[in-house]
SETIBA-742506 format. One record per residue (C-alpha): residue number from 1; x, y, z. Coordinates in steps of 0.1 Angstrom, whole numbers, padded with zeros to 4 digits. Each point is the difference from the previous one (the first is absolute). Layout:
<sites>
<site><seq>NUM</seq><u>X</u><v>Y</v><w>Z</w></site>
...
</sites>
This chain:
<sites>
<site><seq>1</seq><u>0314</u><v>-0467</v><w>0367</w></site>
<site><seq>2</seq><u>-0019</u><v>-0025</v><w>-0021</w></site>
<site><seq>3</seq><u>-0024</u><v>-0023</v><w>0018</w></site>
<site><seq>4</seq><u>-0008</u><v>-0035</v><w>-0011</w></site>
<site><seq>5</seq><u>-0018</u><v>-0032</v><w>0012</w></site>
<site><seq>6</seq><u>0012</u><v>-0035</v><w>0007</w></site>
<site><seq>7</seq><u>-0028</u><v>-0026</v><w>0005</w></site>
<site><seq>8</seq><u>0001</u><v>-0036</v><w>0011</w></site>
<site><seq>9</seq><u>-0037</u><v>-0008</v><w>-0004</w></site>
<site><seq>10</seq><u>-0005</u><v>-0005</v><w>0037</w></site>
<site><seq>11</seq><u>-0028</u><v>-0023</v><w>0012</w></site>
<site><seq>12</seq><u>-0014</u><v>0015</v><w>0032</w></site>
<site><seq>13</seq><u>-0023</u><v>-0019</v><w>0024</w></site>
<site><seq>14</seq><u>-0034</u><v>-0006</v><w>-0015</w></site>
<site><seq>15</seq><u>0012</u><v>0004</v><w>-0036</w></site>
<site><seq>16</seq><u>0010</u><v>-0024</v><w>-0027</w></site>
<site><seq>17</seq><u>0029</u><v>0000</v><w>-0025</w></site>
<site><seq>18</seq><u>-0024</u><v>0011</v><w>-0027</w></site>
<site><seq>19</seq><u>-0011</u><v>0030</v><w>0022</w></site>
<site><seq>20</seq><u>0037</u><v>0009</v><w>0004</w></site>
<site><seq>21</seq><u>0007</u><v>0001</v><w>-0037</w></site>
<site><seq>22</seq><u>-0031</u><v>0021</v><w>-0007</w></site>
<site><seq>23</seq><u>0011</u><v>0024</v><w>0028</w></site>
<site><seq>24</seq><u>0035</u><v>0003</v><w>-0017</w></site>
<site><seq>25</seq><u>-0018</u><v>0011</v><w>-0031</w></site>
<site><seq>26</seq><u>-0021</u><v>0025</v><w>0019</w></site>
<site><seq>27</seq><u>0032</u><v>0014</v><w>0016</w></site>
<site><seq>28</seq><u>0017</u><v>0003</v><w>-0034</w></site>
<site><seq>29</seq><u>-0029</u><v>0020</v><w>-0014</w></site>
<site><seq>30</seq><u>0001</u><v>0023</v><w>0030</w></site>
<site><seq>31</seq><u>0037</u><v>0004</v><w>-0001</w></site>
<site><seq>32</seq><u>-0002</u><v>0010</v><w>-0037</w></site>
<site><seq>33</seq><u>-0026</u><v>0026</v><w>0008</w></site>
<site><seq>34</seq><u>0020</u><v>0014</v><w>0029</w></site>
<site><seq>35</seq><u>0032</u><v>0005</v><w>-0020</w></site>
<site><seq>36</seq><u>0022</u><v>-0028</v><w>0014</w></site>
<site><seq>37</seq><u>0029</u><v>-0007</v><w>-0023</w></site>
<site><seq>38</seq><u>0001</u><v>-0038</v><w>-0002</w></site>
<site><seq>39</seq><u>-0016</u><v>-0031</v><w>0015</w></site>
<site><seq>40</seq><u>0018</u><v>-0033</v><w>0004</w></site>
<site><seq>41</seq><u>-0013</u><v>-0035</v><w>0009</w></site>
<site><seq>42</seq><u>0022</u><v>-0022</v><w>0021</w></site>
<site><seq>43</seq><u>0005</u><v>-0037</v><w>-0005</w></site>
<site><seq>44</seq><u>-0007</u><v>-0025</v><w>0028</w></site>
<site><seq>45</seq><u>-0007</u><v>-0037</v><w>-0001</w></site>
<site><seq>46</seq><u>-0017</u><v>-0024</v><w>0024</w></site>
<site><seq>47</seq><u>-0011</u><v>0027</v><w>0024</w></site>
<site><seq>48</seq><u>-0037</u><v>0002</v><w>0006</w></site>
<site><seq>49</seq><u>0001</u><v>0035</v><w>0015</w></site>
<site><seq>50</seq><u>0013</u><v>0016</v><w>-0032</w></site>
<site><seq>51</seq><u>-0011</u><v>-0012</v><w>-0035</w></site>
<site><seq>52</seq><u>0022</u><v>0020</v><w>-0024</w></site>
<site><seq>53</seq><u>0014</u><v>-0032</v><w>-0015</w></site>
<site><seq>54</seq><u>-0001</u><v>0010</v><w>-0037</w></site>
<site><seq>55</seq><u>0009</u><v>0037</v><w>0000</w></site>
<site><seq>56</seq><u>0006</u><v>0002</v><w>-0037</w></site>
<site><seq>57</seq><u>-0036</u><v>-0011</v><w>-0006</w></site>
<site><seq>58</seq><u>-0014</u><v>0024</v><w>0025</w></site>
<site><seq>59</seq><u>0021</u><v>0028</v><w>-0016</w></site>
<site><seq>60</seq><u>-0017</u><v>-0007</v><w>-0033</w></site>
<site><seq>61</seq><u>-0033</u><v>0005</v><w>0016</w></site>
<site><seq>62</seq><u>0010</u><v>0031</v><w>0019</w></site>
<site><seq>63</seq><u>0015</u><v>0016</v><w>-0030</w></site>
<site><seq>64</seq><u>-0032</u><v>-0006</v><w>-0020</w></site>
<site><seq>65</seq><u>-0020</u><v>0016</v><w>0029</w></site>
<site><seq>66</seq><u>0021</u><v>0032</v><w>0004</w></site>
<site><seq>67</seq><u>0012</u><v>0028</v><w>-0023</w></site>
<site><seq>68</seq><u>0031</u><v>0018</v><w>0013</w></site>
<site><seq>69</seq><u>0016</u><v>-0019</v><w>0029</w></site>
<site><seq>70</seq><u>0030</u><v>-0022</v><w>-0008</w></site>
<site><seq>71</seq><u>-0008</u><v>-0037</v><w>0007</w></site>
<site><seq>72</seq><u>0025</u><v>-0028</v><w>0007</w></site>
<site><seq>73</seq><u>0014</u><v>-0026</v><w>0023</w></site>
<site><seq>74</seq><u>0018</u><v>0004</v><w>0032</w></site>
<site><seq>75</seq><u>0011</u><v>-0025</v><w>-0009</w></site>
<site><seq>76</seq><u>0001</u><v>-0031</v><w>-0021</w></site>
<site><seq>77</seq><u>0020</u><v>-0026</v><w>0019</w></site>
<site><seq>78</seq><u>0025</u><v>-0009</v><w>-0027</w></site>
<site><seq>79</seq><u>0010</u><v>-0035</v><w>0013</w></site>
<site><seq>80</seq><u>-0033</u><v>-0014</v><w>-0012</w></site>
<site><seq>81</seq><u>0001</u><v>0012</v><w>-0036</w></site>
<site><seq>82</seq><u>0020</u><v>-0001</v><w>-0032</w></site>
<site><seq>83</seq><u>0015</u><v>0033</v><w>-0012</w></site>
<site><seq>84</seq><u>-0018</u><v>-0007</v><w>-0033</w></site>
<site><seq>85</seq><u>-0033</u><v>-0003</v><w>0017</w></site>
<site><seq>86</seq><u>0005</u><v>0031</v><w>0021</w></site>
<site><seq>87</seq><u>0010</u><v>0020</v><w>-0031</w></site>
<site><seq>88</seq><u>-0031</u><v>-0013</v><w>-0019</w></site>
<site><seq>89</seq><u>-0023</u><v>0009</v><w>0028</w></site>
<site><seq>90</seq><u>0012</u><v>0036</v><w>0005</w></site>
<site><seq>91</seq><u>0003</u><v>0007</v><w>-0037</w></site>
<site><seq>92</seq><u>-0036</u><v>-0011</v><w>-0004</w></site>
<site><seq>93</seq><u>-0011</u><v>0022</v><w>0030</w></site>
<site><seq>94</seq><u>0019</u><v>0030</v><w>-0016</w></site>
<site><seq>95</seq><u>-0016</u><v>-0006</v><w>-0034</w></site>
<site><seq>96</seq><u>-0034</u><v>0004</v><w>0016</w></site>
<site><seq>97</seq><u>0010</u><v>0029</v><w>0023</w></site>
<site><seq>98</seq><u>0030</u><v>0017</v><w>-0015</w></site>
<site><seq>99</seq><u>0019</u><v>0024</v><w>0023</w></site>
<site><seq>100</seq><u>-0018</u><v>-0012</v><w>0031</w></site>
<site><seq>101</seq><u>0015</u><v>-0034</v><w>0009</w></site>
<site><seq>102</seq><u>0027</u><v>-0008</v><w>0026</w></site>
<site><seq>103</seq><u>0021</u><v>-0032</v><w>-0001</w></site>
<site><seq>104</seq><u>0009</u><v>-0004</v><w>0037</w></site>
<site><seq>105</seq><u>0018</u><v>-0031</v><w>0012</w></site>
<site><seq>106</seq><u>0012</u><v>-0016</v><w>0032</w></site>
<site><seq>107</seq><u>0025</u><v>-0027</v><w>0008</w></site>
<site><seq>108</seq><u>-0019</u><v>-0015</v><w>0029</w></site>
<site><seq>109</seq><u>-0023</u><v>-0030</v><w>-0003</w></site>
<site><seq>110</seq><u>-0032</u><v>0017</v><w>0011</w></site>
<site><seq>111</seq><u>-0011</u><v>-0031</v><w>0020</w></site>
<site><seq>112</seq><u>0012</u><v>-0027</v><w>0023</w></site>
<site><seq>113</seq><u>0020</u><v>-0031</v><w>-0010</w></site>
<site><seq>114</seq><u>-0031</u><v>-0020</v><w>-0008</w></site>
<site><seq>115</seq><u>-0012</u><v>0027</v><w>-0025</w></site>
<site><seq>116</seq><u>0034</u><v>0002</v><w>-0016</w></site>
<site><seq>117</seq><u>0002</u><v>-0038</v><w>-0003</w></site>
<site><seq>118</seq><u>-0034</u><v>-0001</v><w>-0017</w></site>
<site><seq>119</seq><u>0007</u><v>0029</v><w>-0023</w></site>
<site><seq>120</seq><u>0032</u><v>-0017</v><w>-0012</w></site>
<site><seq>121</seq><u>-0019</u><v>-0033</v><w>-0005</w></site>
<site><seq>122</seq><u>0022</u><v>-0017</v><w>0026</w></site>
<site><seq>123</seq><u>0033</u><v>0011</v><w>-0016</w></site>
<site><seq>124</seq><u>0027</u><v>0019</v><w>0018</w></site>
<site><seq>125</seq><u>-0006</u><v>0036</v><w>-0009</w></site>
<site><seq>126</seq><u>0029</u><v>0021</v><w>-0013</w></site>
<site><seq>127</seq><u>0005</u><v>0028</v><w>0025</w></site>
<site><seq>128</seq><u>0035</u><v>0013</v><w>-0008</w></site>
<site><seq>129</seq><u>-0006</u><v>0013</v><w>-0036</w></site>
<site><seq>130</seq><u>-0026</u><v>0027</v><w>0007</w></site>
<site><seq>131</seq><u>0021</u><v>0029</v><w>-0014</w></site>
<site><seq>132</seq><u>0009</u><v>-0019</v><w>-0031</w></site>
<site><seq>133</seq><u>-0037</u><v>-0010</v><w>-0005</w></site>
<site><seq>134</seq><u>-0011</u><v>0036</v><w>0003</w></site>
<site><seq>135</seq><u>0026</u><v>0012</v><w>-0024</w></site>
<site><seq>136</seq><u>-0011</u><v>-0025</v><w>-0026</w></site>
<site><seq>137</seq><u>-0037</u><v>0010</v><w>0005</w></site>
<site><seq>138</seq><u>0010</u><v>0037</v><w>-0005</w></site>
<site><seq>139</seq><u>0018</u><v>-0009</v><w>-0032</w></site>
<site><seq>140</seq><u>-0030</u><v>-0019</v><w>-0014</w></site>
<site><seq>141</seq><u>-0024</u><v>0028</v><w>0009</w></site>
<site><seq>142</seq><u>0023</u><v>0025</v><w>-0018</w></site>
<site><seq>143</seq><u>0000</u><v>-0023</v><w>-0031</w></site>
<site><seq>144</seq><u>0036</u><v>-0009</v><w>0005</w></site>
<site><seq>145</seq><u>0015</u><v>-0035</v><w>-0005</w></site>
<site><seq>146</seq><u>0016</u><v>-0015</v><w>0031</w></site>
<site><seq>147</seq><u>0031</u><v>-0021</v><w>-0003</w></site>
<site><seq>148</seq><u>-0003</u><v>-0037</v><w>0000</w></site>
<site><seq>149</seq><u>-0023</u><v>-0025</v><w>-0017</w></site>
<site><seq>150</seq><u>-0027</u><v>-0002</v><w>0027</w></site>
<site><seq>151</seq><u>-0013</u><v>0036</v><w>-0002</w></site>
<site><seq>152</seq><u>0019</u><v>0012</v><w>-0031</w></site>
<site><seq>153</seq><u>-0021</u><v>-0020</v><w>-0024</w></site>
<site><seq>154</seq><u>-0036</u><v>0010</v><w>0009</w></site>
<site><seq>155</seq><u>-0011</u><v>0037</v><w>-0001</w></site>
<site><seq>156</seq><u>-0025</u><v>0013</v><w>0025</w></site>
<site><seq>157</seq><u>-0031</u><v>0012</v><w>-0016</w></site>
<site><seq>158</seq><u>-0017</u><v>0023</v><w>-0007</w></site>
<site><seq>159</seq><u>0029</u><v>0022</v><w>-0012</w></site>
<site><seq>160</seq><u>0003</u><v>0037</v><w>-0003</w></site>
<site><seq>161</seq><u>-0021</u><v>0008</v><w>0031</w></site>
<site><seq>162</seq><u>0005</u><v>0030</v><w>0023</w></site>
<site><seq>163</seq><u>0025</u><v>-0011</v><w>0026</w></site>
<site><seq>164</seq><u>-0014</u><v>-0004</v><w>0035</w></site>
<site><seq>165</seq><u>0019</u><v>0015</v><w>0029</w></site>
<site><seq>166</seq><u>0022</u><v>-0026</v><w>0016</w></site>
<site><seq>167</seq><u>0005</u><v>-0003</v><w>0038</w></site>
<site><seq>168</seq><u>0018</u><v>-0022</v><w>0025</w></site>
<site><seq>169</seq><u>-0013</u><v>-0005</v><w>0035</w></site>
<site><seq>170</seq><u>0022</u><v>-0001</v><w>0031</w></site>
<site><seq>171</seq><u>-0003</u><v>0000</v><w>0038</w></site>
<site><seq>172</seq><u>0035</u><v>-0002</v><w>0013</w></site>
<site><seq>173</seq><u>0022</u><v>0019</v><w>-0025</w></site>
<site><seq>174</seq><u>0017</u><v>-0031</v><w>-0014</w></site>
<site><seq>175</seq><u>-0014</u><v>0006</v><w>-0035</w></site>
<site><seq>176</seq><u>0005</u><v>0038</v><w>-0002</w></site>
<site><seq>177</seq><u>0033</u><v>-0001</v><w>-0020</w></site>
<site><seq>178</seq><u>-0010</u><v>-0027</v><w>-0024</w></site>
<site><seq>179</seq><u>-0033</u><v>0018</v><w>-0006</w></site>
<site><seq>180</seq><u>0018</u><v>0032</v><w>-0008</w></site>
<site><seq>181</seq><u>0024</u><v>-0017</v><w>-0025</w></site>
<site><seq>182</seq><u>-0030</u><v>-0013</v><w>-0019</w></site>
<site><seq>183</seq><u>-0015</u><v>0035</v><w>-0003</w></site>
<site><seq>184</seq><u>-0033</u><v>-0007</v><w>0016</w></site>
<site><seq>185</seq><u>-0020</u><v>0015</v><w>0029</w></site>
<site><seq>186</seq><u>0006</u><v>-0010</v><w>0036</w></site>
<site><seq>187</seq><u>-0030</u><v>-0007</v><w>0023</w></site>
<site><seq>188</seq><u>0008</u><v>-0004</v><w>0037</w></site>
<site><seq>189</seq><u>-0025</u><v>-0018</v><w>0022</w></site>
<site><seq>190</seq><u>0005</u><v>0020</v><w>0032</w></site>
<site><seq>191</seq><u>-0030</u><v>-0018</v><w>0016</w></site>
<site><seq>192</seq><u>0017</u><v>-0033</v><w>-0001</w></site>
<site><seq>193</seq><u>0028</u><v>0006</v><w>0025</w></site>
<site><seq>194</seq><u>0006</u><v>0038</v><w>0002</w></site>
<site><seq>195</seq><u>0036</u><v>-0002</v><w>-0011</w></site>
<site><seq>196</seq><u>0000</u><v>0029</v><w>-0025</w></site>
<site><seq>197</seq><u>0031</u><v>0022</v><w>0002</w></site>
<site><seq>198</seq><u>0014</u><v>0029</v><w>-0020</w></site>
<site><seq>199</seq><u>0031</u><v>-0022</v><w>-0008</w></site>
<site><seq>200</seq><u>-0022</u><v>-0026</v><w>-0018</w></site>
<site><seq>201</seq><u>-0016</u><v>0026</v><w>-0022</w></site>
<site><seq>202</seq><u>0033</u><v>0019</v><w>-0006</w></site>
<site><seq>203</seq><u>0016</u><v>-0033</v><w>-0011</w></site>
<site><seq>204</seq><u>-0029</u><v>-0004</v><w>-0025</w></site>
<site><seq>205</seq><u>0003</u><v>0036</v><w>-0013</w></site>
<site><seq>206</seq><u>0038</u><v>-0001</v><w>-0003</w></site>
<site><seq>207</seq><u>0000</u><v>-0033</v><w>-0020</w></site>
<site><seq>208</seq><u>-0029</u><v>0008</v><w>-0023</w></site>
<site><seq>209</seq><u>0005</u><v>-0005</v><w>-0037</w></site>
<site><seq>210</seq><u>-0027</u><v>0014</v><w>-0024</w></site>
<site><seq>211</seq><u>-0018</u><v>-0026</v><w>-0020</w></site>
<site><seq>212</seq><u>-0028</u><v>-0002</v><w>-0025</w></site>
<site><seq>213</seq><u>-0024</u><v>-0005</v><w>0029</w></site>
<site><seq>214</seq><u>0011</u><v>0029</v><w>0022</w></site>
<site><seq>215</seq><u>0022</u><v>0031</v><w>-0008</w></site>
<site><seq>216</seq><u>0007</u><v>0009</v><w>0036</w></site>
<site><seq>217</seq><u>-0002</u><v>-0017</v><w>0034</w></site>
<site><seq>218</seq><u>-0035</u><v>-0003</v><w>0015</w></site>
<site><seq>219</seq><u>-0008</u><v>-0010</v><w>0035</w></site>
<site><seq>220</seq><u>-0033</u><v>-0008</v><w>0018</w></site>
<site><seq>221</seq><u>-0003</u><v>-0011</v><w>0036</w></site>
<site><seq>222</seq><u>-0030</u><v>-0020</v><w>0012</w></site>
<site><seq>223</seq><u>-0016</u><v>0007</v><w>0034</w></site>
<site><seq>224</seq><u>-0028</u><v>-0017</v><w>0019</w></site>
<site><seq>225</seq><u>-0023</u><v>0028</v><w>0011</w></site>
<site><seq>226</seq><u>-0032</u><v>0004</v><w>0020</w></site>
<site><seq>227</seq><u>-0013</u><v>0035</v><w>0000</w></site>
<site><seq>228</seq><u>-0032</u><v>0015</v><w>0012</w></site>
<site><seq>229</seq><u>-0016</u><v>0033</v><w>0009</w></site>
<site><seq>230</seq><u>0015</u><v>-0004</v><w>0035</w></site>
<site><seq>231</seq><u>0029</u><v>-0019</v><w>0016</w></site>
<site><seq>232</seq><u>-0025</u><v>-0018</v><w>0023</w></site>
<site><seq>233</seq><u>-0020</u><v>-0013</v><w>-0029</w></site>
<site><seq>234</seq><u>0032</u><v>-0010</v><w>-0019</w></site>
<site><seq>235</seq><u>0012</u><v>-0020</v><w>0030</w></site>
<site><seq>236</seq><u>-0033</u><v>-0018</v><w>0002</w></site>
<site><seq>237</seq><u>0001</u><v>-0009</v><w>-0036</w></site>
<site><seq>238</seq><u>0037</u><v>-0010</v><w>0001</w></site>
<site><seq>239</seq><u>-0002</u><v>-0024</v><w>0029</w></site>
<site><seq>240</seq><u>-0011</u><v>-0030</v><w>-0021</w></site>
<site><seq>241</seq><u>0031</u><v>0003</v><w>-0021</w></site>
<site><seq>242</seq><u>0022</u><v>0004</v><w>0031</w></site>
<site><seq>243</seq><u>-0014</u><v>-0033</v><w>0013</w></site>
<site><seq>244</seq><u>0004</u><v>-0016</v><w>-0035</w></site>
<site><seq>245</seq><u>0036</u><v>0011</v><w>0001</w></site>
<site><seq>246</seq><u>0004</u><v>-0016</v><w>0034</w></site>
<site><seq>247</seq><u>-0015</u><v>-0033</v><w>-0013</w></site>
<site><seq>248</seq><u>0023</u><v>0001</v><w>-0030</w></site>
<site><seq>249</seq><u>0030</u><v>0002</v><w>0023</w></site>
<site><seq>250</seq><u>-0014</u><v>-0032</v><w>0017</w></site>
<site><seq>251</seq><u>-0005</u><v>-0018</v><w>-0033</w></site>
<site><seq>252</seq><u>-0037</u><v>0005</v><w>-0001</w></site>
<site><seq>253</seq><u>-0016</u><v>0013</v><w>-0033</w></site>
<site><seq>254</seq><u>-0037</u><v>0006</v><w>0005</w></site>
<site><seq>255</seq><u>-0026</u><v>0025</v><w>-0011</w></site>
<site><seq>256</seq><u>0002</u><v>0031</v><w>0021</w></site>
<site><seq>257</seq><u>-0025</u><v>0008</v><w>0028</w></site>
<site><seq>258</seq><u>-0026</u><v>0027</v><w>-0002</w></site>
<site><seq>259</seq><u>0009</u><v>0032</v><w>0018</w></site>
<site><seq>260</seq><u>-0025</u><v>-0008</v><w>0027</w></site>
<site><seq>261</seq><u>0014</u><v>-0035</v><w>0005</w></site>
<site><seq>262</seq><u>0036</u><v>0015</v><w>0000</w></site>
<site><seq>263</seq><u>-0010</u><v>0025</v><w>0026</w></site>
<site><seq>264</seq><u>-0010</u><v>-0027</v><w>0024</w></site>
<site><seq>265</seq><u>0027</u><v>-0026</v><w>-0010</w></site>
<site><seq>266</seq><u>0020</u><v>-0012</v><w>0030</w></site>
<site><seq>267</seq><u>0036</u><v>0010</v><w>-0002</w></site>
<site><seq>268</seq><u>0028</u><v>-0008</v><w>0024</w></site>
<site><seq>269</seq><u>0025</u><v>0027</v><w>0010</w></site>
<site><seq>270</seq><u>0025</u><v>-0019</v><w>-0023</w></site>
<site><seq>271</seq><u>-0025</u><v>0002</v><w>-0029</w></site>
<site><seq>272</seq><u>-0004</u><v>0037</v><w>0005</w></site>
<site><seq>273</seq><u>0038</u><v>0005</v><w>0001</w></site>
<site><seq>274</seq><u>0004</u><v>-0020</v><w>-0033</w></site>
<site><seq>275</seq><u>-0028</u><v>0021</v><w>-0016</w></site>
<site><seq>276</seq><u>0018</u><v>0032</v><w>0010</w></site>
<site><seq>277</seq><u>0033</u><v>-0014</v><w>-0014</w></site>
<site><seq>278</seq><u>-0017</u><v>-0006</v><w>-0034</w></site>
<site><seq>279</seq><u>-0018</u><v>0034</v><w>0000</w></site>
<site><seq>280</seq><u>0027</u><v>0017</v><w>-0021</w></site>
<site><seq>281</seq><u>-0011</u><v>-0022</v><w>-0029</w></site>
<site><seq>282</seq><u>-0035</u><v>0015</v><w>0002</w></site>
<site><seq>283</seq><u>-0007</u><v>0038</v><w>-0002</w></site>
<site><seq>284</seq><u>-0031</u><v>0008</v><w>0021</w></site>
<site><seq>285</seq><u>-0016</u><v>0033</v><w>0007</w></site>
<site><seq>286</seq><u>-0022</u><v>0028</v><w>-0013</w></site>
<site><seq>287</seq><u>0003</u><v>0007</v><w>-0037</w></site>
<site><seq>288</seq><u>0019</u><v>0032</v><w>0008</w></site>
<site><seq>289</seq><u>0025</u><v>-0020</v><w>0022</w></site>
<site><seq>290</seq><u>0004</u><v>-0027</v><w>-0025</w></site>
<site><seq>291</seq><u>0006</u><v>0025</v><w>-0028</w></site>
<site><seq>292</seq><u>0026</u><v>0019</v><w>0021</w></site>
<site><seq>293</seq><u>0017</u><v>-0033</v><w>0007</w></site>
<site><seq>294</seq><u>0002</u><v>-0010</v><w>-0037</w></site>
<site><seq>295</seq><u>0013</u><v>0035</v><w>-0009</w></site>
<site><seq>296</seq><u>0027</u><v>-0003</v><w>0027</w></site>
<site><seq>297</seq><u>0010</u><v>-0034</v><w>-0013</w></site>
<site><seq>298</seq><u>0003</u><v>0013</v><w>-0035</w></site>
<site><seq>299</seq><u>0022</u><v>0029</v><w>0012</w></site>
<site><seq>300</seq><u>0021</u><v>-0024</v><w>0020</w></site>
<site><seq>301</seq><u>0005</u><v>-0026</v><w>-0028</w></site>
<site><seq>302</seq><u>-0006</u><v>0019</v><w>-0032</w></site>
<site><seq>303</seq><u>-0023</u><v>-0025</v><w>-0017</w></site>
<site><seq>304</seq><u>-0024</u><v>0011</v><w>-0028</w></site>
<site><seq>305</seq><u>-0032</u><v>-0017</v><w>0010</w></site>
<site><seq>306</seq><u>-0018</u><v>-0015</v><w>0030</w></site>
<site><seq>307</seq><u>-0020</u><v>-0031</v><w>-0007</w></site>
<site><seq>308</seq><u>-0028</u><v>-0008</v><w>0025</w></site>
<site><seq>309</seq><u>-0013</u><v>-0033</v><w>0011</w></site>
<site><seq>310</seq><u>-0030</u><v>0002</v><w>0024</w></site>
<site><seq>311</seq><u>-0020</u><v>-0028</v><w>0014</w></site>
<site><seq>312</seq><u>-0028</u><v>0012</v><w>0023</w></site>
<site><seq>313</seq><u>-0028</u><v>-0025</v><w>0005</w></site>
<site><seq>314</seq><u>-0028</u><v>0018</v><w>-0018</w></site>
<site><seq>315</seq><u>0003</u><v>0009</v><w>-0036</w></site>
<site><seq>316</seq><u>-0015</u><v>0034</v><w>0006</w></site>
<site><seq>317</seq><u>0026</u><v>0007</v><w>0027</w></site>
<site><seq>318</seq><u>0028</u><v>-0011</v><w>-0023</w></site>
<site><seq>319</seq><u>-0012</u><v>0022</v><w>-0028</w></site>
<site><seq>320</seq><u>-0002</u><v>0029</v><w>0025</w></site>
<site><seq>321</seq><u>0037</u><v>-0004</v><w>0008</w></site>
<site><seq>322</seq><u>0009</u><v>0006</v><w>-0037</w></site>
<site><seq>323</seq><u>-0025</u><v>0029</v><w>-0002</w></site>
<site><seq>324</seq><u>0014</u><v>0017</v><w>0031</w></site>
<site><seq>325</seq><u>0036</u><v>-0004</v><w>-0012</w></site>
<site><seq>326</seq><u>-0008</u><v>0014</v><w>-0034</w></site>
<site><seq>327</seq><u>-0016</u><v>0030</v><w>0016</w></site>
<site><seq>328</seq><u>0032</u><v>0006</v><w>0021</w></site>
<site><seq>329</seq><u>0026</u><v>-0008</v><w>-0027</w></site>
<site><seq>330</seq><u>-0016</u><v>0003</v><w>-0034</w></site>
<site><seq>331</seq><u>-0024</u><v>0030</v><w>0001</w></site>
</sites>
């Protein structure tokens, strides 16, 4: 099983957004050294607790700082961009780092209504043409001429670059078949709502049509993980994210607590029950337990690659999660 990284540039308590981006860079360098297969940056807007707002720019930095790991976006939120601009960006990235760039996209806004309104300059954003927009971007990246005057009259430059891998994100299964028909990889965000099923992935595999971007179906599944030497330590480090998830369900988006603050945070019985209900979205345990869980999930669903997002409070602890999992699954 391949092992990869998803990062959101989280801003933990006592840190700044600048700190978070530097720590993403540090994580990329470590993941490259450990043998992780790819690292993607998410796209979020208007959320102070995560600052990956320009993943394509961060990707350029990370690609320049690493040697072997694939670098990309998980994903560019298409509603905010022209197909031509997306094609130009990823062709440029691929020109600088041929064979190592991933063009991953999503159909969600990546922010609340205020952020969407600002990004669209007050206009009503188009939200029903995401597949068409993606298909046009793929044609432009592949030096093809799309139909119509709007995108058929201006080529995306530079031309003749090594094609990036192309991926579509999903979290409910709604996009699986359309993704397959376009001949691109399918990335399922299991940590969003835990709705992964064999049926979703089988639909994608059955309907896959080879393309210039991908010859055969490729699936990765993204999990939120907190791993440590012991289960007790993992639970201690995971509690801030448990509480952050509780807050999110209440409409509160704040920087997470420290583990010590979380340990002493007052929780009602209802709070504790809600945290337990959300726990399937967060794999917590010793590195061995987490590795066994990921291997069991792969056997159950048949995906090719596990992508790990981990957000402990301290950077050293976060890096240790990836080190421990690499030791269990990549050595």
